[in-house]
C-alpha positions, 0 to 999 in steps of 0.5 A: 934887638935880635928878638925884634928883628926876628919878629919884624922879619918877613920871610917868604917861607912863613907865607901860607900858600892857600892857592888863592894868591901867590906871594907876589900877588899878595905883595902887590895887593898890599902895595896898592892898599898902601898907595890908596891910603897915602892918596886918601891921606893927601886928599884929606890933608888938602881938604883940611888945608882948604877948609881953613880958608873957606870962611875968610874967602867966603867973607871976602867974596860976599859980606852978606854970607853968614856962617850957616852958608859956610856950612853949606859950602863946607858940606858940598865937598863931602856931599859930592864925593858921597853921591858920585863915588859909587857911580865912578866906581861902578863906571870903572868896574863896568869898563874894566879899567879905571884909566878913563874915569881917573883922567876925567875926574882929574880934569874935573878936579883941575877945572873945579879948583881953577874955578874956586881960585878965580871966584873973585873975577867971576860975575854973578852969585859968587857964594853959589859959585863957591858952593858949586866949585866945592861940590865939583871938587867932591865929585872929582874925588869920587 
């Protein structure tokens, strides 16, 4: 087991200093990357959990909605994310801080999720509202 311990041990002396970043900066950068990956995992997990309930919920809201429309509802989330991720990223870079874009997208996520959860009591075309709510959740994921 000593050989495994030696392989896995991270030594600061083994760190090559190329003057691009300090050891502390490299450690913080990788910590941020791990946090981003964990966040992406949670978002994907949440997406897949909600995805399993889309068809029963859509069928309950509107019996005339077919599986083709369910495809549109499912595709609305990634479409919103694909369209707005670059814009939200550009906005954060332009501001020099991601705090405001993060807070606004978090607020949008809460509102869109609330809208998705109360579709049964909303008047109007519920299946269109469902697609809109899923699109807004995708926008907020950007």
